[in-house]
C-alpha positions as CSV (number, residue, x, y, z in Angstrom):
1,M,-0.3,-0.5,-0.4
2,S,2.0,3.4,-0.9
3,G,2.8,5.8,1.2
4,R,1.3,3.6,4.6
5,N,2.8,4.4,7.8
6,E,5.4,1.0,7.7
7,R,5.5,1.4,11.1
8,G,1.5,1.4,11.8
9,T,-1.3,-1.5,10.2
10,P,-1.9,-2.3,7.0
11,Y,-5.4,-1.6,8.2
12,A,-4.7,2.0,9.3
13,S,-2.6,3.4,6.5
14,H,-2.2,7.3,7.4
15,T,1.2,7.9,6.7
16,D,3.3,11.1,9.0
17,A,2.3,13.1,7.0
18,E,-2.0,13.1,6.9
19,T,-1.7,12.4,10.8
20,E,-0.3,15.7,11.5
21,A,-2.2,17.8,8.9
22,M,-5.8,16.0,11.0
23,L,-4.2,17.0,14.1
24,S,-3.7,19.9,13.2
25,A,-6.7,20.7,12.0
26,V,-8.7,20.1,15.7
27,G,-6.6,21.7,16.7
28,V,-3.9,19.2,19.0
29,E,-0.2,18.8,18.7
30,G,-0.1,15.3,19.7
31,V,-2.5,11.5,19.4
32,D,-2.5,11.5,22.8
33,D,-4.4,15.2,23.2
34,L,-7.7,13.3,22.0
35,F,-8.3,10.6,24.7
36,D,-9.3,12.1,28.7
37,I,-7.2,8.8,30.1
38,P,-6.8,9.2,34.1
39,A,-3.2,7.8,34.6
40,S,-4.6,5.5,37.0
41,V,-5.9,3.6,34.1
42,A,-4.0,4.9,30.9
43,F,-1.4,2.0,30.2
44,D,2.3,2.9,30.4
45,G,3.2,-0.2,28.1
46,E,3.8,-2.8,30.8
47,F,0.6,-5.1,31.3
48,G,1.8,-6.4,34.9
49,I,1.3,-9.9,34.2
50,E,3.5,-12.3,34.9
51,S,4.5,-14.8,32.2
52,R,3.7,-18.5,32.1
53,S,4.0,-21.9,30.8
54,E,1.1,-23.1,28.2
55,R,1.0,-25.8,31.5
56,E,1.5,-22.9,34.2
57,A,-1.3,-20.7,32.9
58,E,-3.7,-23.9,32.9
59,R,-3.3,-24.9,36.3
60,H,-4.2,-21.0,37.5
61,V,-7.4,-20.3,35.2
62,R,-8.1,-24.0,36.8
63,G,-7.3,-21.7,40.6
64,L,-9.2,-18.6,39.5
65,L,-12.4,-20.8,38.6
66,A,-13.1,-23.0,41.5
67,R,-13.0,-20.5,43.5
68,N,-16.5,-19.7,41.8
69,D,-19.3,-21.1,43.6
70,D,-20.7,-24.6,42.3
71,L,-24.8,-24.3,42.6
72,T,-27.5,-26.0,40.9
73,E,-29.6,-23.9,39.4
74,F,-33.3,-24.1,39.6
75,L,-33.9,-21.2,38.2
76,G,-35.7,-20.3,34.9
77,R,-37.7,-17.0,34.4
78,G,-36.8,-16.9,31.2
79,H,-34.0,-18.6,31.0
80,Y,-34.3,-22.3,30.2
81,E,-31.3,-25.2,30.2
82,H,-31.3,-28.8,28.7
83,Y,-29.0,-31.0,28.1
84,V,-27.3,-30.2,24.7
85,P,-26.0,-33.6,22.5
86,S,-21.8,-33.5,21.6
87,L,-22.9,-33.3,17.9
88,V,-24.6,-29.6,17.9
89,D,-21.1,-28.3,19.2
90,H,-19.1,-30.9,16.3
91,I,-21.6,-30.1,13.9
92,S,-22.2,-25.7,14.3
93,Q,-18.0,-25.5,15.8
94,R,-17.2,-26.9,12.2
95,S,-15.1,-23.6,10.3
96,E,-17.3,-23.8,7.5
97,F,-20.4,-23.0,9.9
98,L,-18.5,-21.0,13.3
99,T,-16.3,-19.5,10.4
100,S,-19.6,-18.1,8.2
101,Y,-20.6,-14.4,9.1
102,T,-24.1,-12.8,7.6
103,Q,-24.5,-15.7,4.7
104,Y,-24.7,-12.7,2.2
105,Q,-23.3,-15.0,-0.6
106,P,-25.5,-17.8,-2.2
107,E,-23.5,-18.6,-4.2
108,V,-20.7,-19.9,-1.5
109,T,-22.8,-20.4,2.1
110,Q,-26.0,-22.7,0.7
111,G,-25.5,-25.3,3.2
112,F,-25.6,-22.7,6.1
113,L,-28.7,-21.2,4.5
114,Q,-30.4,-24.3,3.6
115,A,-30.0,-24.6,7.3
116,L,-31.2,-21.5,8.4
117,F,-34.4,-22.4,5.9
118,E,-35.1,-26.0,8.2
119,Y,-34.5,-23.8,11.5
120,Q,-37.8,-21.6,9.4
121,S,-39.5,-24.6,8.5
122,M,-39.8,-26.0,11.6
123,L,-41.1,-23.4,13.4
124,V,-43.2,-22.5,10.9
125,E,-44.6,-26.5,11.7
126,L,-44.3,-25.8,15.3
127,T,-46.4,-22.5,15.2
128,G,-48.8,-22.9,12.2
129,L,-48.2,-19.2,10.8
130,E,-46.3,-19.3,7.5
131,I,-43.7,-16.7,8.4
132,V,-40.0,-17.4,10.2
133,N,-37.2,-14.7,10.5
134,A,-33.3,-15.4,12.1
135,S,-32.8,-12.8,13.1
136,M,-33.6,-11.9,16.6
137,Y,-31.4,-10.8,19.8
138,D,-34.1,-12.8,22.1
139,H,-37.4,-12.5,23.4
140,A,-37.5,-9.5,24.3
141,T,-36.9,-7.6,21.2
142,A,-38.2,-10.3,19.4
143,L,-41.6,-8.6,21.4
144,A,-40.3,-5.2,21.0
145,E,-40.2,-5.8,16.8
146,A,-43.8,-6.9,17.2
147,A,-44.8,-4.5,19.0
148,L,-44.2,-1.6,16.2
149,L,-45.8,-4.5,13.4
150,A,-49.0,-4.4,14.8
151,A,-48.7,-0.3,15.1
152,R,-47.0,-0.6,11.1
153,V,-49.9,-2.8,10.3
154,R,-53.0,-2.2,12.3
155,S,-55.8,-0.5,10.0
156,T,-57.1,1.9,12.1
157,D,-55.0,4.7,15.2
158,G,-53.9,3.4,18.1
159,D,-51.3,3.9,20.9
160,R,-51.7,1.5,23.2
161,V,-49.8,-2.3,23.5
162,L,-51.6,-4.3,26.3
163,V,-49.9,-6.4,28.4
164,P,-50.1,-9.0,31.8
165,D,-48.4,-8.5,35.0
166,Y,-46.8,-11.6,34.8
167,L,-44.6,-10.0,32.2
168,L,-41.1,-10.2,33.3
169,E,-39.6,-6.6,34.1
170,S,-36.5,-7.5,31.7
171,R,-38.9,-7.7,28.9
172,R,-40.8,-4.7,29.5
173,D,-38.3,-2.3,29.9
174,V,-36.5,-3.2,26.8
175,L,-40.6,-3.2,25.4
176,E,-40.7,0.3,26.3
177,S,-37.2,1.4,25.0
178,Y,-38.4,0.1,21.8
179,T,-41.9,1.5,21.6
180,D,-41.4,5.2,23.3
181,G,-40.4,6.3,20.3
182,A,-43.3,5.0,18.1
183,G,-45.7,6.4,20.1
184,L,-46.5,3.7,21.8
185,S,-48.0,3.6,25.2
186,V,-47.2,0.4,27.5
187,E,-50.0,-0.6,29.9
188,T,-51.3,-3.8,31.3
189,F,-54.2,-5.3,32.1
190,D,-54.8,-8.0,35.9
191,T,-54.8,-11.1,35.8
192,D,-56.5,-14.2,37.8
193,D,-54.1,-17.1,39.6
194,G,-51.1,-16.7,37.1
195,N,-53.3,-16.6,34.4
196,V,-55.5,-14.0,31.5
197,D,-58.0,-12.2,33.5
198,V,-60.6,-12.1,30.4
199,D,-62.9,-10.5,32.2
200,A,-59.9,-7.7,32.5
201,L,-58.6,-7.6,29.4
202,A,-62.0,-7.2,27.9
203,D,-62.3,-3.8,30.3
204,A,-59.5,-3.1,29.2
205,I,-59.1,-2.8,25.3
206,D,-60.9,-0.5,23.0
207,S,-60.5,0.7,20.0
208,D,-56.6,2.6,20.3
209,A,-55.2,-1.1,21.5
210,V,-52.8,-1.9,19.2
211,M,-51.5,-5.0,20.4
212,V,-52.1,-7.7,23.2
213,Y,-49.6,-10.2,24.7
214,A,-49.8,-13.4,26.6
215,E,-47.2,-15.4,26.8
216,N,-47.8,-20.3,26.7
217,P,-46.0,-21.0,29.2
218,T,-45.6,-17.6,31.8
219,A,-42.9,-16.2,33.2
220,L,-44.4,-18.3,36.5
221,G,-44.2,-21.4,34.8
222,T,-48.4,-22.0,34.1
223,V,-50.2,-23.0,31.1
224,E,-52.1,-20.7,29.6
225,E,-56.3,-21.9,29.5
226,R,-58.2,-19.0,27.7
227,L,-55.6,-18.7,24.5
228,E,-58.4,-18.1,22.5
229,A,-60.5,-16.3,23.9
230,V,-57.7,-13.9,23.8
231,G,-57.5,-14.6,20.6
232,D,-60.7,-13.5,19.5
233,L,-61.3,-10.3,21.9
234,A,-57.4,-8.8,19.6
235,A,-59.6,-9.5,17.2
236,D,-63.1,-8.1,17.7
237,H,-61.5,-4.4,18.6
238,D,-58.6,-5.3,15.7
239,A,-55.6,-5.4,17.7
240,M,-52.9,-8.1,16.6
241,F,-52.3,-10.7,19.1
242,C,-48.7,-11.5,19.8
243,L,-47.9,-14.8,22.2
244,G,-44.1,-16.2,23.7
245,S,-43.8,-19.7,23.9
246,D,-40.7,-21.1,22.9
247,P,-40.0,-24.4,20.5
248,V,-39.7,-27.2,23.4
249,A,-43.4,-25.2,24.5
250,L,-44.7,-25.7,21.1
251,S,-44.6,-29.3,20.7
252,V,-47.1,-29.9,22.9
253,L,-49.2,-26.9,23.5
254,E,-52.1,-25.7,21.6
255,E,-50.6,-24.2,18.4
256,P,-50.2,-20.4,18.4
257,A,-52.3,-19.5,15.1
258,S,-55.5,-22.0,16.1
259,V,-55.8,-20.0,19.0
260,G,-55.7,-16.3,16.7
261,A,-52.1,-15.7,17.4
262,D,-50.8,-13.2,14.6
263,V,-47.9,-13.3,16.1
264,V,-45.5,-15.6,18.7
265,V,-42.6,-14.6,19.6
266,G,-39.8,-15.8,22.3
267,D,-36.8,-18.0,23.1
268,A,-35.8,-20.3,20.7
269,A,-32.1,-20.8,21.9
270,A,-34.5,-23.3,24.6
271,L,-33.0,-25.3,22.5
272,G,-29.3,-25.6,21.0
273,L,-27.6,-24.0,24.1
274,P,-26.8,-24.0,27.5
275,T,-27.7,-21.0,29.9
276,A,-26.5,-18.1,28.9
277,Y,-28.4,-15.2,31.2
278,G,-28.1,-12.9,27.8
279,M,-26.8,-15.4,24.7
280,G,-30.3,-15.9,23.5
281,L,-32.4,-16.2,19.7
282,G,-35.3,-14.3,19.8
283,L,-37.6,-16.2,17.9
284,F,-40.6,-14.7,15.5
285,A,-43.4,-15.7,13.5
286,C,-46.3,-14.2,11.8
287,R,-48.6,-15.0,9.2
288,E,-47.8,-14.8,5.2
289,E,-50.1,-11.2,4.7
290,F,-47.2,-9.8,6.7
291,V,-44.6,-11.1,5.3
292,R,-43.3,-7.4,3.6
293,Q,-42.6,-6.6,7.5
294,V,-40.9,-8.4,9.2
295,P,-38.1,-7.0,10.3
296,G,-34.9,-9.4,10.2
297,R,-34.2,-11.2,6.3
298,L,-35.7,-14.8,6.2
299,V,-34.1,-17.4,4.0
300,G,-36.3,-18.1,1.1
301,A,-35.9,-21.4,-1.9
302,S,-35.3,-21.0,-5.7
303,E,-34.0,-22.4,-8.3
304,D,-30.5,-21.6,-9.9
305,E,-29.9,-21.2,-13.3
306,S,-29.4,-24.8,-13.6
307,G,-33.0,-25.7,-12.1
308,R,-31.3,-26.8,-9.4
309,R,-33.0,-26.0,-5.4
310,S,-31.1,-23.4,-4.2
311,Y,-31.1,-21.1,-1.2
312,T,-30.6,-16.6,-0.2
313,L,-31.5,-14.9,2.1
314,T,-35.0,-12.3,0.6
315,L,-36.7,-9.5,2.4
316,Q,-34.0,-8.2,4.2
317,T,-35.7,-4.8,5.5
318,R,-32.5,-4.0,7.8
319,E,-31.7,-0.2,7.0
320,Q,-28.5,-0.6,6.1
321,H,-29.9,-2.4,2.9
322,I,-32.8,-0.3,2.1
323,R,-33.9,3.1,1.9
324,R,-33.7,3.8,6.0
325,E,-37.7,5.0,5.1
326,R,-38.9,2.1,3.4
327,A,-36.8,-0.3,6.6
328,T,-38.8,-2.3,9.0
329,S,-36.4,-2.2,12.2
330,N,-32.1,-1.4,12.7
331,I,-31.8,-4.5,14.0
332,C,-28.5,-5.4,13.0
333,T,-27.0,-8.3,14.9
334,N,-26.5,-12.4,13.0
335,Q,-28.6,-15.1,15.2
336,A,-27.8,-17.6,12.5
337,W,-25.0,-19.5,14.3
338,V,-27.1,-20.0,17.4
339,A,-30.0,-21.0,15.1
340,L,-27.8,-23.6,13.3
341,R,-27.6,-24.9,16.8
342,T,-31.2,-25.0,17.9
343,E,-31.9,-26.6,14.1
344,I,-29.6,-29.7,15.2
345,H,-30.4,-29.8,18.5
346,A,-34.1,-30.3,16.8
347,A,-33.2,-32.3,14.2
348,S,-31.9,-34.0,16.9
349,L,-34.1,-34.8,19.3
350,G,-37.2,-35.9,16.0
351,P,-40.4,-34.8,16.4
352,G,-41.0,-38.1,18.5
353,G,-38.0,-36.9,21.0
354,L,-39.1,-33.3,21.4
355,V,-42.4,-34.0,22.4
356,D,-40.8,-36.2,25.0
357,L,-39.1,-33.3,26.0
358,A,-41.9,-31.6,26.3
359,N,-43.4,-34.2,28.3
360,D,-41.3,-34.2,30.8
361,C,-41.0,-30.5,31.3
362,V,-44.6,-31.1,33.1
363,R,-44.3,-34.6,34.6
364,L,-41.4,-32.7,36.3
365,A,-42.7,-29.8,37.9
366,A,-45.3,-31.5,38.6
367,D,-43.2,-33.7,41.1
368,L,-41.4,-31.7,42.5
369,A,-44.2,-29.6,43.4
370,G,-46.1,-32.4,44.8
371,R,-42.5,-33.2,46.9
372,L,-42.3,-29.1,48.1
373,D,-46.1,-29.5,48.8
374,E,-45.7,-31.9,51.7
375,V,-42.4,-30.2,52.8
376,E,-43.6,-28.2,56.4
377,G,-43.6,-23.9,55.5
378,V,-44.2,-24.7,52.0
379,R,-46.8,-24.1,49.6
380,A,-46.2,-25.8,45.9
381,P,-47.7,-24.3,43.2
382,V,-49.2,-21.4,44.5
383,H,-50.8,-21.1,41.3
384,D,-54.0,-23.7,40.5
385,R,-52.8,-24.5,36.9
386,H,-51.1,-27.3,35.2
387,H,-47.4,-25.8,35.0
388,F,-44.4,-26.0,32.5
389,R,-41.1,-26.3,33.9
390,E,-41.1,-23.6,36.2
391,F,-43.3,-23.6,39.4
392,V,-44.2,-21.1,42.3
393,A,-43.9,-22.0,45.6
394,R,-45.3,-19.9,48.8
395,T,-43.0,-20.1,51.9
396,D,-44.0,-19.6,55.7
397,R,-40.0,-17.9,55.9
398,P,-39.0,-14.7,54.0
399,A,-38.6,-16.1,50.2
400,A,-35.4,-14.3,50.2
401,A,-33.8,-16.2,53.6
402,V,-35.1,-19.3,51.9
403,A,-33.4,-18.4,48.7
404,D,-30.0,-17.7,50.3
405,D,-30.2,-20.5,52.7
406,L,-30.6,-22.7,49.8
407,E,-27.5,-21.1,47.9
408,A,-25.9,-22.0,51.6
409,E,-27.0,-25.5,50.3
410,G,-25.8,-25.0,47.1
411,F,-28.9,-24.3,45.0
412,G,-29.9,-21.1,43.2
413,V,-34.2,-19.9,43.0
414,H,-35.6,-16.9,42.5
415,A,-37.7,-15.0,45.3
416,V,-40.2,-13.7,43.6
417,D,-41.8,-11.2,46.8
418,D,-41.9,-12.1,50.3
419,H,-42.7,-14.7,50.0
420,R,-42.6,-16.8,47.1
421,V,-39.9,-18.5,45.5
422,Q,-39.8,-19.9,41.9
423,V,-38.4,-23.4,41.2
424,C,-37.0,-24.7,37.3
425,I,-36.6,-28.3,36.6
426,T,-35.7,-29.7,33.8
427,D,-33.9,-33.2,31.7
428,A,-30.3,-30.9,33.0
429,N,-30.8,-30.9,36.7
430,E,-33.6,-33.8,37.4
431,H,-30.2,-35.6,39.0
432,A,-30.3,-33.1,41.9
433,A,-33.9,-33.1,42.7
434,D,-34.3,-34.7,45.6
435,R,-31.2,-33.1,47.2
436,L,-33.3,-29.9,46.6
437,V,-36.2,-31.4,48.2
438,A,-33.9,-32.7,50.7
439,A,-32.2,-29.0,51.7
440,F,-36.1,-27.3,51.5
441,E,-36.8,-29.5,54.3
442,E,-33.8,-28.1,56.6
443,V,-34.3,-24.5,55.5
444,A,-38.1,-24.1,55.2
């Protein structure tokens, strides 16, 4: 590269003369003057890290990790762990997948695009809706994008997004951040014993509602029993009905399309990833009539010039792809690799294995709740409903104290209010159920 600064990098090609000219233009003498870094944290040329051999470094890191608390988690509330087969790692970490960014060049990424198309197809079958994308960050951002979609497609004016009182605060915060700029307001309707109170929703909804949101299963682990009534109320008021769920639950619960859902959101990384408490994959499915308003990108199937089936990204409505005023979203992530892992995990289970896993989530929650209900000082479950993965239990002792004492015994549960804890059980932690019950007997 002609004229570049030989002391620097070929990717930052300014010559000394060019650098001096720019510094002069902004009125400073040196590059360091552009930054205000306290001396206490400024790099002085020495890292101060003792040099170690590879073996010594490994031993040191293992020692640091050994200081972490060894907790068996029964946490849940939006973050779920299922056993991830080793083949998910082996396939997804192949170089052609792991090093791939967004699949802009279909001529060299047919394998990855086919896997994403299969991921979309799997969720089409589970939701009953025709369109699925593979580009959302997580459950919260998928919900927020659904609200913006509702505002774009609703035929009459309105600015209210109605959500149940069981909506997790972390999801509501994201929803409010997205909708504030769009002039929408988020309002809460009451629930009854952990499920939507249809009468309360009927009182709350009017012609100004653009979207109604519910979950199945809910953040409390309960299974919603009157989703069709919720869908009818939304349709009667020309509001979009958005349902939150996940791929495991969808394999046994009511098909969203059959209860009137227009959009389904959630976290698809319930399959394919261990619990990450941050990293996720937003599930986003909708009716075909909304296809040109879907945020993110879709993978479509077509034919090449030889008539062979081929795959390509299509209907990319992000603002970096089309004119900003026509964009449906500025989402710029690429969750394709996580979607790949989800698809591999689902394919390895097969339809029967996925249903078996979901049935275990119902059985394990019911069994553990029944056992905890026999512990003095505990009532479980609080809600007289069917449950999926998790449930709320009432404790005579303050919930925070119970959670702290259980942590000291090696178990993590959520304290959700003064006298209620929430417990989540899956195939990943069922081996510790006996010890958890014994710990409750000690601390409750």
